[in-house]
A tleap script that builds the chain and sets N, CA, C and O, in Angstrom:
source leaprc.protein.ff14SB
mol = sequence {
  NMET ALA VAL ASP GLY LYS PRO GLN VAL ALA
  LYS GLN VAL ILE GLU ALA VAL ASP GLU GLU
  ASN LYS SER VAL ARG PHE LYS VAL THR GLU
  GLY ASP ILE VAL GLU ALA TYR LYS THR PHE
  ALA VAL THR ILE ARG VAL ASP THR HIE GLU
  GLU GLU ASN VAL VAL THR TRP THR LEU ASP
  TYR GLU LYS VAL ASN GLU TYR ILE PRO ASN
  PRO ASP ARG LEU MET GLU LEU ALA LEU ASN
  VAL THR LYS ASP VAL GLU THR TYR LEU LEU
  LEU HIE LEU GLN PRO CASN
}
set mol.1.N position { 75.864 38.458 -107.639 }
set mol.1.CA position { 77.068 37.555 -108.758 }
set mol.1.C position { 76.819 38.187 -110.399 }
set mol.1.O position { 75.803 38.410 -111.057 }
set mol.2.N position { 78.261 38.338 -110.662 }
set mol.2.CA position { 78.003 38.714 -111.819 }
set mol.2.C position { 78.545 38.202 -112.658 }
set mol.2.O position { 79.694 37.806 -112.463 }
set mol.3.N position { 77.774 37.981 -114.176 }
set mol.3.CA position { 78.007 37.107 -115.366 }
set mol.3.C position { 78.376 38.247 -116.477 }
set mol.3.O position { 77.723 39.285 -116.583 }
set mol.4.N position { 79.486 37.932 -117.281 }
set mol.4.CA position { 80.091 38.646 -118.227 }
set mol.4.C position { 80.028 40.110 -117.877 }
set mol.4.O position { 79.475 40.891 -118.651 }
set mol.5.N position { 80.617 40.560 -116.645 }
set mol.5.CA position { 80.750 41.672 -115.913 }
set mol.5.C position { 79.442 42.528 -115.393 }
set mol.5.O position { 79.601 43.542 -114.712 }
set mol.6.N position { 78.193 42.066 -115.749 }
set mol.6.CA position { 77.176 42.329 -115.434 }
set mol.6.C position { 76.450 41.881 -114.246 }
set mol.6.O position { 76.159 40.688 -114.155 }
set mol.7.N position { 76.137 42.678 -113.358 }
set mol.7.CA position { 75.459 42.150 -111.888 }
set mol.7.C position { 74.274 41.512 -112.319 }
set mol.7.O position { 73.675 41.868 -113.334 }
set mol.8.N position { 73.848 40.426 -111.467 }
set mol.8.CA position { 73.066 39.358 -111.876 }
set mol.8.C position { 72.386 39.418 -110.280 }
set mol.8.O position { 73.020 39.541 -109.232 }
set mol.9.N position { 70.894 39.291 -110.445 }
set mol.9.CA position { 70.562 38.996 -108.999 }
set mol.9.C position { 69.269 37.472 -109.240 }
set mol.9.O position { 68.532 37.376 -110.221 }
set mol.10.N position { 69.305 36.743 -108.394 }
set mol.10.CA position { 68.606 35.546 -108.251 }
set mol.10.C position { 68.046 35.309 -106.833 }
set mol.10.O position { 68.744 35.547 -105.848 }
set mol.11.N position { 66.813 34.852 -106.733 }
set mol.11.CA position { 66.264 34.791 -105.329 }
set mol.11.C position { 66.023 32.830 -105.484 }
set mol.11.O position { 65.443 32.377 -106.471 }
set mol.12.N position { 66.473 32.057 -104.555 }
set mol.12.CA position { 66.509 30.775 -104.726 }
set mol.12.C position { 66.228 30.345 -103.464 }
set mol.12.O position { 66.689 30.865 -102.447 }
set mol.13.N position { 65.239 29.102 -103.505 }
set mol.13.CA position { 64.969 28.310 -102.499 }
set mol.13.C position { 65.645 26.997 -102.553 }
set mol.13.O position { 66.061 26.463 -103.582 }
set mol.14.N position { 65.720 26.517 -101.329 }
set mol.14.CA position { 66.234 25.050 -100.986 }
set mol.14.C position { 65.075 24.144 -101.756 }
set mol.14.O position { 63.948 24.523 -101.435 }
set mol.15.N position { 65.078 23.415 -102.374 }
set mol.15.CA position { 64.188 22.525 -102.905 }
set mol.15.C position { 64.535 21.066 -102.069 }
set mol.15.O position { 63.659 20.254 -101.769 }
set mol.16.N position { 65.842 20.916 -101.789 }
set mol.16.CA position { 66.104 19.303 -101.262 }
set mol.16.C position { 67.566 19.105 -100.706 }
set mol.16.O position { 68.506 19.255 -101.486 }
set mol.17.N position { 67.758 18.824 -99.594 }
set mol.17.CA position { 68.869 18.414 -99.162 }
set mol.17.C position { 69.314 16.774 -98.820 }
set mol.17.O position { 68.688 16.211 -97.922 }
set mol.18.N position { 70.251 16.122 -99.447 }
set mol.18.CA position { 70.146 14.862 -99.278 }
set mol.18.C position { 71.793 14.561 -98.490 }
set mol.18.O position { 72.881 14.467 -99.058 }
set mol.19.N position { 71.510 14.470 -97.155 }
set mol.19.CA position { 72.858 14.505 -96.296 }
set mol.19.C position { 73.317 13.262 -96.900 }
set mol.19.O position { 74.445 13.455 -97.355 }
set mol.20.N position { 72.952 12.157 -97.082 }
set mol.20.CA position { 73.644 10.772 -97.685 }
set mol.20.C position { 74.238 10.871 -98.601 }
set mol.20.O position { 75.389 10.438 -98.664 }
set mol.21.N position { 73.595 11.514 -99.665 }
set mol.21.CA position { 74.436 11.712 -100.999 }
set mol.21.C position { 75.291 12.878 -101.208 }
set mol.21.O position { 76.030 13.057 -102.177 }
set mol.22.N position { 75.087 13.804 -100.013 }
set mol.22.CA position { 75.990 14.981 -99.985 }
set mol.22.C position { 75.830 15.802 -101.056 }
set mol.22.O position { 76.723 16.235 -101.785 }
set mol.23.N position { 74.297 16.063 -101.147 }
set mol.23.CA position { 73.719 16.986 -102.379 }
set mol.23.C position { 72.927 17.966 -101.625 }
set mol.23.O position { 72.621 17.863 -100.437 }
set mol.24.N position { 72.673 18.763 -102.286 }
set mol.24.CA position { 71.587 20.121 -102.088 }
set mol.24.C position { 71.179 20.487 -103.343 }
set mol.24.O position { 71.968 20.450 -104.287 }
set mol.25.N position { 69.699 20.940 -103.505 }
set mol.25.CA position { 69.101 21.446 -104.992 }
set mol.25.C position { 68.391 22.800 -104.503 }
set mol.25.O position { 67.593 22.952 -103.578 }
set mol.26.N position { 68.963 23.814 -105.471 }
set mol.26.CA position { 68.026 25.155 -105.485 }
set mol.26.C position { 67.430 25.077 -106.364 }
set mol.26.O position { 67.732 24.376 -107.330 }
set mol.27.N position { 66.143 25.967 -106.247 }
set mol.27.CA position { 65.380 26.152 -107.655 }
set mol.27.C position { 65.282 27.834 -107.424 }
set mol.27.O position { 65.128 28.497 -106.399 }
set mol.28.N position { 65.436 28.204 -108.796 }
set mol.28.CA position { 65.576 29.864 -108.828 }
set mol.28.C position { 64.106 30.721 -109.143 }
set mol.28.O position { 63.569 30.737 -110.251 }
set mol.29.N position { 63.611 31.386 -107.988 }
set mol.29.CA position { 62.043 31.692 -107.971 }
set mol.29.C position { 62.070 33.306 -108.634 }
set mol.29.O position { 61.047 33.654 -109.225 }
set mol.30.N position { 62.981 34.085 -108.563 }
set mol.30.CA position { 62.923 35.236 -109.161 }
set mol.30.C position { 64.493 35.720 -109.394 }
set mol.30.O position { 65.520 35.218 -108.938 }
set mol.31.N position { 64.326 36.851 -110.250 }
set mol.31.CA position { 65.480 37.569 -110.664 }
set mol.31.C position { 65.761 37.403 -112.240 }
set mol.31.O position { 64.979 36.903 -113.048 }
set mol.32.N position { 66.947 37.887 -112.492 }
set mol.32.CA position { 67.351 38.098 -114.194 }
set mol.32.C position { 67.220 36.507 -114.938 }
set mol.32.O position { 67.041 36.338 -116.145 }
set mol.33.N position { 67.358 35.397 -113.900 }
set mol.33.CA position { 67.454 33.990 -114.605 }
set mol.33.C position { 66.090 34.123 -115.285 }
set mol.33.O position { 65.932 34.150 -116.505 }
set mol.34.N position { 65.155 34.202 -114.395 }
set mol.34.CA position { 63.721 33.889 -114.973 }
set mol.34.C position { 63.281 34.359 -116.084 }
set mol.34.O position { 62.419 33.748 -116.717 }
set mol.35.N position { 63.802 35.532 -116.511 }
set mol.35.CA position { 63.878 36.301 -117.751 }
set mol.35.C position { 64.039 35.360 -119.036 }
set mol.35.O position { 63.344 35.476 -120.046 }
set mol.36.N position { 65.066 34.399 -118.856 }
set mol.36.CA position { 65.312 33.734 -119.787 }
set mol.36.C position { 65.192 32.206 -119.816 }
set mol.36.O position { 65.321 31.491 -120.809 }
set mol.37.N position { 64.926 31.832 -118.576 }
set mol.37.CA position { 64.463 30.502 -118.392 }
set mol.37.C position { 63.316 30.371 -117.773 }
set mol.37.O position { 63.277 30.951 -116.687 }
set mol.38.N position { 62.189 29.703 -118.147 }
set mol.38.CA position { 61.193 29.388 -117.770 }
set mol.38.C position { 61.285 28.510 -116.373 }
set mol.38.O position { 60.402 28.843 -115.584 }
set mol.39.N position { 62.034 27.611 -115.958 }
set mol.39.CA position { 62.361 26.717 -114.803 }
set mol.39.C position { 63.951 26.901 -115.118 }
set mol.39.O position { 64.540 27.188 -116.160 }
set mol.40.N position { 64.506 26.556 -113.500 }
set mol.40.CA position { 66.142 26.911 -113.218 }
set mol.40.C position { 66.301 26.417 -111.981 }
set mol.40.O position { 65.911 27.013 -110.977 }
set mol.41.N position { 66.974 25.123 -111.966 }
set mol.41.CA position { 67.436 24.636 -110.742 }
set mol.41.C position { 68.954 24.252 -110.837 }
set mol.41.O position { 69.610 24.010 -111.850 }
set mol.42.N position { 69.327 24.258 -109.585 }
set mol.42.CA position { 70.799 23.880 -109.684 }
set mol.42.C position { 70.835 22.971 -108.587 }
set mol.42.O position { 70.098 23.106 -107.610 }
set mol.43.N position { 71.785 21.914 -108.728 }
set mol.43.CA position { 71.936 20.588 -107.734 }
set mol.43.C position { 73.562 20.667 -107.647 }
set mol.43.O position { 74.315 20.754 -108.617 }
set mol.44.N position { 73.911 20.623 -106.373 }
set mol.44.CA position { 75.375 20.351 -105.940 }
set mol.44.C position { 75.590 19.322 -104.966 }
set mol.44.O position { 75.131 19.132 -103.840 }
set mol.45.N position { 76.599 18.564 -105.859 }
set mol.45.CA position { 76.559 16.879 -105.303 }
set mol.45.C position { 78.248 17.001 -105.048 }
set mol.45.O position { 78.969 17.571 -105.868 }
set mol.46.N position { 78.680 16.488 -104.010 }
set mol.46.CA position { 80.033 16.205 -103.590 }
set mol.46.C position { 80.112 14.879 -103.269 }
set mol.46.O position { 79.385 14.446 -102.375 }
set mol.47.N position { 80.996 14.046 -103.942 }
set mol.47.CA position { 81.464 12.583 -104.053 }
set mol.47.C position { 82.769 12.503 -103.570 }
set mol.47.O position { 83.690 13.067 -104.160 }
set mol.48.N position { 82.956 11.770 -102.416 }
set mol.48.CA position { 84.224 11.805 -101.952 }
set mol.48.C position { 84.888 10.107 -101.962 }
set mol.48.O position { 84.062 9.198 -101.883 }
set mol.49.N position { 86.062 9.827 -102.039 }
set mol.49.CA position { 86.628 8.633 -102.247 }
set mol.49.C position { 88.179 8.913 -101.684 }
set mol.49.O position { 89.010 9.526 -102.354 }
set mol.50.N position { 88.445 8.364 -100.334 }
set mol.50.CA position { 89.497 8.443 -99.695 }
set mol.50.C position { 89.776 10.016 -99.254 }
set mol.50.O position { 89.053 10.644 -98.480 }
set mol.51.N position { 90.960 10.525 -99.896 }
set mol.51.CA position { 91.028 11.927 -99.651 }
set mol.51.C position { 90.760 12.775 -100.839 }
set mol.51.O position { 91.124 13.946 -100.955 }
set mol.52.N position { 90.122 12.117 -101.672 }
set mol.52.CA position { 89.856 12.829 -102.877 }
set mol.52.C position { 88.173 13.245 -102.938 }
set mol.52.O position { 87.225 12.460 -102.937 }
set mol.53.N position { 88.140 14.821 -102.993 }
set mol.53.CA position { 86.627 15.269 -103.498 }
set mol.53.C position { 86.405 15.567 -104.808 }
set mol.53.O position { 87.249 16.135 -105.501 }
set mol.54.N position { 85.066 15.141 -105.298 }
set mol.54.CA position { 84.878 16.020 -106.491 }
set mol.54.C position { 83.380 16.731 -106.567 }
set mol.54.O position { 82.407 15.993 -106.409 }
set mol.55.N position { 83.221 17.810 -106.750 }
set mol.55.CA position { 82.032 18.691 -106.642 }
set mol.55.C position { 81.471 18.698 -108.124 }
set mol.55.O position { 82.147 19.207 -109.018 }
set mol.56.N position { 80.098 18.070 -108.413 }
set mol.56.CA position { 79.566 18.312 -109.587 }
set mol.56.C position { 78.103 19.172 -109.538 }
set mol.56.O position { 77.085 18.873 -108.913 }
set mol.57.N position { 78.302 20.110 -110.238 }
set mol.57.CA position { 77.114 21.076 -110.466 }
set mol.57.C position { 76.296 20.608 -111.553 }
set mol.57.O position { 76.802 20.228 -112.609 }
set mol.58.N position { 74.873 20.618 -111.315 }
set mol.58.CA position { 73.895 20.058 -112.585 }
set mol.58.C position { 73.069 21.330 -112.676 }
set mol.58.O position { 72.753 21.972 -111.675 }
set mol.59.N position { 72.780 21.623 -113.739 }
set mol.59.CA position { 71.767 22.706 -114.121 }
set mol.59.C position { 70.792 21.974 -114.811 }
set mol.59.O position { 71.111 21.174 -115.691 }
set mol.60.N position { 69.318 22.236 -114.399 }
set mol.60.CA position { 68.212 21.843 -115.061 }
set mol.60.C position { 67.551 23.345 -115.464 }
set mol.60.O position { 67.325 24.276 -114.691 }
set mol.61.N position { 67.353 23.294 -116.673 }
set mol.61.CA position { 66.404 24.542 -117.455 }
set mol.61.C position { 65.691 24.167 -118.425 }
set mol.61.O position { 65.726 23.149 -119.117 }
set mol.62.N position { 64.833 25.345 -118.429 }
set mol.62.CA position { 63.886 25.064 -119.710 }
set mol.62.C position { 63.738 26.743 -120.223 }
set mol.62.O position { 63.230 27.618 -119.521 }
set mol.63.N position { 64.228 26.928 -121.421 }
set mol.63.CA position { 64.690 28.042 -121.994 }
set mol.63.C position { 63.061 28.796 -122.537 }
set mol.63.O position { 62.109 28.104 -122.899 }
set mol.64.N position { 63.047 30.143 -122.489 }
set mol.64.CA position { 61.837 30.555 -122.629 }
set mol.64.C position { 61.394 30.389 -124.070 }
set mol.64.O position { 60.239 30.220 -124.461 }
set mol.65.N position { 62.795 30.486 -124.986 }
set mol.65.CA position { 62.561 30.098 -126.523 }
set mol.65.C position { 63.542 29.691 -126.642 }
set mol.65.O position { 64.389 29.573 -125.757 }
set mol.66.N position { 63.664 29.281 -128.176 }
set mol.66.CA position { 64.781 28.404 -128.624 }
set mol.66.C position { 66.117 29.527 -128.950 }
set mol.66.O position { 67.143 28.933 -129.282 }
set mol.67.N position { 66.219 30.856 -128.906 }
set mol.67.CA position { 67.109 31.490 -129.297 }
set mol.67.C position { 68.004 32.189 -127.849 }
set mol.67.O position { 68.833 33.099 -127.844 }
set mol.68.N position { 67.519 31.452 -126.813 }
set mol.68.CA position { 68.056 31.701 -125.459 }
set mol.68.C position { 69.224 30.831 -125.504 }
set mol.68.O position { 69.116 29.639 -125.790 }
set mol.69.N position { 70.709 31.570 -125.140 }
set mol.69.CA position { 71.813 30.428 -125.028 }
set mol.69.C position { 71.654 29.741 -123.773 }
set mol.69.O position { 70.924 30.031 -122.825 }
set mol.70.N position { 72.643 28.560 -123.955 }
set mol.70.CA position { 72.634 27.503 -123.025 }
set mol.70.C position { 73.667 28.477 -121.815 }
set mol.70.O position { 74.554 29.309 -122.004 }
set mol.71.N position { 73.033 27.884 -120.505 }
set mol.71.CA position { 73.853 28.820 -119.547 }
set mol.71.C position { 75.251 28.555 -119.303 }
set mol.71.O position { 75.602 28.264 -118.159 }
set mol.72.N position { 76.151 28.624 -120.309 }
set mol.72.CA position { 77.643 28.269 -120.009 }
set mol.72.C position { 78.533 29.198 -119.507 }
set mol.72.O position { 79.755 29.079 -119.413 }
set mol.73.N position { 77.731 30.271 -119.144 }
set mol.73.CA position { 78.422 31.566 -118.433 }
set mol.73.C position { 78.372 31.234 -117.066 }
set mol.73.O position { 79.358 31.473 -116.369 }
set mol.74.N position { 77.038 30.549 -116.424 }
set mol.74.CA position { 76.533 30.277 -115.253 }
set mol.74.C position { 77.528 29.175 -114.931 }
set mol.74.O position { 78.046 29.195 -113.814 }
set mol.75.N position { 77.837 28.260 -115.750 }
set mol.75.CA position { 78.608 26.910 -115.321 }
set mol.75.C position { 80.150 27.676 -115.163 }
set mol.75.O position { 80.812 27.515 -114.137 }
set mol.76.N position { 80.539 28.359 -116.082 }
set mol.76.CA position { 82.059 29.264 -115.581 }
set mol.76.C position { 81.805 29.735 -114.190 }
set mol.76.O position { 82.564 29.419 -113.274 }
set mol.77.N position { 80.667 30.545 -113.996 }
set mol.77.CA position { 80.710 31.175 -112.569 }
set mol.77.C position { 80.784 29.963 -111.422 }
set mol.77.O position { 81.465 30.190 -110.422 }
set mol.78.N position { 80.125 28.733 -111.540 }
set mol.78.CA position { 79.944 27.789 -110.647 }
set mol.78.C position { 81.145 27.244 -110.622 }
set mol.78.O position { 81.451 26.851 -109.497 }
set mol.79.N position { 81.967 27.067 -111.466 }
set mol.79.CA position { 83.462 26.415 -111.690 }
set mol.79.C position { 84.633 27.320 -110.627 }
set mol.79.O position { 85.405 26.856 -109.788 }
set mol.80.N position { 84.410 28.748 -111.039 }
set mol.80.CA position { 84.988 29.838 -110.157 }
set mol.80.C position { 84.690 29.857 -108.800 }
set mol.80.O position { 85.608 30.092 -108.014 }
set mol.81.N position { 83.316 29.604 -108.296 }
set mol.81.CA position { 83.044 29.509 -107.146 }
set mol.81.C position { 83.669 28.215 -106.280 }
set mol.81.O position { 84.063 28.261 -105.115 }
set mol.82.N position { 83.651 27.002 -107.206 }
set mol.82.CA position { 84.164 25.880 -106.534 }
set mol.82.C position { 85.717 26.003 -106.349 }
set mol.82.O position { 86.239 25.538 -105.336 }
set mol.83.N position { 86.446 26.615 -107.301 }
set mol.83.CA position { 87.545 27.138 -107.181 }
set mol.83.C position { 88.119 27.594 -105.972 }
set mol.83.O position { 89.010 27.114 -105.272 }
set mol.84.N position { 87.300 28.812 -105.846 }
set mol.84.CA position { 87.495 29.734 -104.368 }
set mol.84.C position { 87.303 29.031 -103.153 }
set mol.84.O position { 88.186 29.087 -102.297 }
set mol.85.N position { 86.045 28.236 -102.921 }
set mol.85.CA position { 85.990 27.650 -102.003 }
set mol.85.C position { 86.959 26.339 -101.596 }
set mol.85.O position { 87.293 25.947 -100.477 }
set mol.86.N position { 87.205 25.939 -102.603 }
set mol.86.CA position { 88.178 24.887 -102.675 }
set mol.86.C position { 89.358 25.616 -101.797 }
set mol.86.O position { 89.562 25.297 -100.625 }
set mol.87.N position { 90.254 26.812 -102.606 }
set mol.87.CA position { 91.475 27.796 -102.255 }
set mol.87.C position { 91.502 28.031 -100.596 }
set mol.87.O position { 92.398 27.775 -99.791 }
set mol.88.N position { 90.084 28.657 -100.381 }
set mol.88.CA position { 89.579 28.964 -98.915 }
set mol.88.C position { 89.904 27.913 -97.948 }
set mol.88.O position { 90.627 28.205 -96.996 }
set mol.89.N position { 89.331 26.403 -98.117 }
set mol.89.CA position { 89.503 25.407 -97.435 }
set mol.89.C position { 90.834 25.317 -97.307 }
set mol.89.O position { 91.314 25.694 -96.238 }
set mol.90.N position { 91.705 24.812 -98.335 }
set mol.90.CA position { 92.925 24.195 -98.130 }
set mol.90.C position { 93.701 25.545 -97.476 }
set mol.90.O position { 94.785 25.244 -96.975 }
set mol.91.N position { 93.459 26.533 -97.415 }
set mol.91.CA position { 94.366 27.903 -96.513 }
set mol.91.C position { 94.115 27.562 -95.404 }
set mol.91.O position { 95.042 27.489 -94.598 }
set mol.92.N position { 92.699 27.222 -94.982 }
set mol.92.CA position { 92.042 27.333 -93.363 }
set mol.92.C position { 91.742 26.295 -92.733 }
set mol.92.O position { 91.405 26.388 -91.552 }
set mol.93.N position { 91.789 25.242 -93.287 }
set mol.93.CA position { 91.157 23.800 -92.621 }
set mol.93.C position { 92.421 22.797 -92.623 }
set mol.93.O position { 92.216 21.645 -92.243 }
set mol.94.N position { 93.680 23.165 -93.020 }
set mol.94.CA position { 94.615 22.407 -92.931 }
set mol.94.C position { 95.000 22.103 -91.444 }
set mol.94.O position { 95.124 22.863 -90.484 }
set mol.95.N position { 95.163 20.615 -91.572 }
set mol.95.CA position { 95.599 20.378 -89.950 }
set mol.95.C position { 97.119 20.910 -89.773 }
set mol.95.O position { 97.990 21.050 -90.632 }
set mol.96.N position { 97.162 21.214 -88.082 }
set mol.96.CA position { 98.588 21.758 -88.051 }
set mol.96.C position { 99.361 20.510 -87.308 }
set mol.96.O position { 100.572 20.573 -87.093 }
savepdb mol mol.pdb
quit
C-alpha cells in the first residue's frame, strides 16, 4: 500500500471473524505503522438492510507519543479500497 505516495508495509494477523455480525478484526504486528503506533487494529464491518450495504472501518490505535498525527491518511486509504471493491463488485457481480 502507499500513503502520501510512499510505499508502506504492514504485517497483520486476523484477531477475530464474526460471521453473524459480518465483521473481521486485524491487528498490525509489524511494519511501518508500528513505528508510530504502539498498538494498531482495524475492524471492518458490513451492515446490510434490504439492498443497501454499509461498510464501516474502525481504527483502534495508541500513538507512541503525542506528536504522532491521527491516522487520517490511512482512513482515506480505507475509503479508496472500499470504493474500488464496490466498483469491482458492481461491474462483475450484476445478475444477467
